N, C-alpha and C positions, 0 to 999 in steps of 0.2 A: 160415335158414328164410325163405322168401318169403311174407310175410303177405298180400300182394296176391293171390297165387295161391290161398291157402287161403280168403280171403274170397270170391273169385270162384267157387270150387268150392262153397262153402256156399250162396251166392246162387243158383247154377245148380241145386243140389239142391232148393231151395225152389220153384223154378218148373218143375222137371221134372215131366212128367205121371206120375202114380202110379196104381196100381190101388187106389183108395181103398176099394173094398168089402172087400178082404181085410185091409187095414190096420185098418179100422174093426172088422171082425169079430174081429181079433186083440186090439184094445184092449177090446172088449166081453167076450171070453173072459177076459182078464186081470183085468178088474174083477169079473167073475162069480166068479173064483177067490178074490179077496181080500175082497170086500164082506162076507160073513158074519162073518169074523174081525174086521174093523174095526168093524162095527156092534155086535157082542157086546162087544168090548173097551171101546168108548166107553161103552156102557150100564152095564157092570159097574163101570167106573171112576167114573162119575158117581154111581151108587147107593152104592158103597162109600165114596166121599168124603163123601157126605151122611150116611151112617150114622156114620162116624167123627166128623163134626162134631157130630151130635146127642149122641154119647157124650161129647165134650169139653164141650159146653154143660151136660149133666147133671152131670158131675163138677165143673165150676167154678161151679155154682149159678146159671148164667145162666137156665136153665129148670128147673122142678121146685121141690120144696119145700125143698131144701137139707139134707135129712136124710142120715144115714149110709147108709141104704138107697139113696137116689138117687145118692149118690156111687159106691157099689159098682156099681149098675146102669149108671151112665155109663161107668165103666171097662170093664165087660164089653162094653157096646155099642160103645165105641170100639175095643176090641181086635178085635171081629168086623169092624168096618169096615176096620181096618188089615190084617187077614188077607185080606180081599177085595181090597184094593189090592195086597198082596204077591203074590197068585197070579194077578193080572190078566195080567201079561206072559208068564209061562210058558203060560197058557191060550191067549193070542194066538198064540204061536209054534206050538203044536200045531195049532190050528185053521187057521192059515195054511198049514202044511205039508200038512195034510189036503186043503185046497182046491186047493193047487197040484198035489198028487198026482192029484186027481180029474180035473183038466183038463189035465194035462201032455201027454198024447198028442195031444190036439186042438191045443193051442197049438204044440207042436213041429212038427206036421205043417203047420199054416198058416204058421208062421215059415219053414219050409224052402221052401214054395211061393213065398213072397214073396221070399226071398233068392236063389232060382234065376233069377228073371227079371231 
């Protein structure tokens, strides 16, 4: 394999004139399809982790009065947080698939236009 030739082709591709408006539009459509799923997933993950942490703190007597009731409340709150963490990834996959399905036609059409030139 001729590495000099591969390097030269990569360098030429970087400097070759491109129809940037279509490439930028394609990137924007891709981001538009993925962004809602990403934002929701990060938000749910952060909130669920904080809820699980509060539950752990309550059950280990770091916060609260240290009674039996606080321990049970901490375990319940911790389990709610862990459930939120557990369902986060499947929700992300469903939201991502829905976003991709919504913009699939436009993205494929624009990608075909770019690849034909």
